[in-house]
C-alpha positions in Angstrom: -0.2 -11.4 14.9 2.8 -12.9 12.6 0.5 -16.6 12.4 -2.5 -14.4 11.5 -0.3 -12.7 8.6 1.0 -15.8 7.2 -2.2 -17.7 7.2 -3.4 -15.0 4.9 -3.6 -15.5 1.0 -1.8 -12.1 0.8 2.2 -11.4 1.4 2.4 -10.0 4.8 5.6 -8.4 6.8 6.5 -6.8 9.8 8.7 -4.3 10.2 9.7 -3.3 13.5 12.5 -0.7 13.2 13.7 0.4 9.2 15.2 3.7 8.6 12.8 6.2 7.9 13.6 6.5 3.7 13.2 2.6 3.8 9.9 2.6 5.8 8.7 5.8 3.2 10.0 3.0 0.4 7.7 0.5 2.1 5.1 1.9 2.5 4.9 3.4 -0.8 5.1 -0.3 -2.0 2.1 -1.3 0.5 -1.9 -1.7 -0.5 -3.1 -1.9 4.1 -1.5 -0.6 6.2 -2.2 -1.9 10.2 -2.4 -0.1 13.0 -2.8 -2.3 16.0 -1.9 0.3 19.1 -4.7 0.6 21.6 -3.1 4.1 22.5 -1.6 6.5 19.8 -1.4 10.7 20.1 -1.7 12.0 16.5 -0.4 9.1 14.5 1.8 10.6 12.2 2.4 6.5 10.8 -0.9 6.4 9.7 -1.0 9.5 8.2 2.4 8.7 6.2 1.1 5.9 4.9 -2.5 7.4 3.8 -0.5 9.7 2.1 1.5 7.4 0.4 -1.2 4.9 -0.7 -1.4 2.3 2.0 -4.9 2.0 3.0 -5.5 2.5 6.7 -6.9 -0.3 8.9 -6.7 0.7 12.6 -7.4 -1.1 15.9 -10.6 0.9 17.0 -10.1 2.3 21.1 -11.0 5.4 22.4 -7.3 6.2 23.0 -6.1 6.0 19.3 -6.2 9.0 17.4 -5.3 7.0 14.4 -9.8 6.5 14.7 -10.3 10.1 14.5 -7.9 10.3 11.4 -9.6 7.9 9.0 -12.8 9.5 10.3 -11.6 13.1 9.9 -10.8 11.8 6.1 -13.4 9.5 5.5 -11.0 6.9 4.5 -9.8 3.6 6.2 -11.5 1.1 8.4 -11.5 0.9 12.6 -11.5 -2.8 13.5 -12.1 -4.4 17.1 -9.5 -7.4 16.3 -7.0 -8.9 14.2 -9.4 -11.4 12.7 -11.6 -8.3 11.5 -8.8 -7.0 10.1 -7.7 -10.3 8.0 -11.0 -10.1 6.7 -11.2 -7.1 5.4 -7.7 -7.6 4.1 -9.4 -10.8 2.5 -12.4 -8.8 0.8 -9.5 -7.0 -1.1 -11.6 -3.9 -2.1 -9.4 -0.7 -1.7 -10.3 2.6 -2.3 -8.0 5.9 -3.9 -6.9 7.7 -1.2 -8.3 11.1 -0.4 -5.6 13.6 -1.4 -8.0 16.5 -1.3 -8.9 16.1 2.5 -5.2 15.1 3.0 -3.7 18.7 2.2 -5.1 20.0 5.3 -2.2 17.7 7.1 0.5 19.1 4.5 3.0 21.3 6.0 2.3 24.3 4.0 -1.1 24.0 5.7 0.0 24.2 8.7 2.8 26.9 8.3 -0.3 29.0 6.6 -2.4 28.6 9.7 0.0 29.2 12.3 1.1 32.5 10.4 -2.7 33.2 10.5 -3.1 32.9 14.4 0.3 35.3 14.5 -1.4 37.8 12.5 -4.4 37.9 15.9 -2.0 39.2 17.7 
């Protein structure tokens, strides 16, 4: 991964452990967010990246919820290899993040849905 990132014409950095505030600052300054895990639960990290303006490129896998998330939001790309991810980055075209669809994942929406469920009981 490191050698592929260094071979690109773009600046690429790898981060392994950073405090939450630093993570949000990095995501807010990023153009792309690479999520290369083959298995992921809800993929909060991908959602955070999108909310902070980074375009998600995720590894296509039936066990990666990030794939479902980008399909649901109609924002991001699922790739089958690092080379494919590099080609997307080299292309350089990034659409605007989908602010309206993101709202359904906002904490207010989650609380509103929870309150509606409680009313049914």
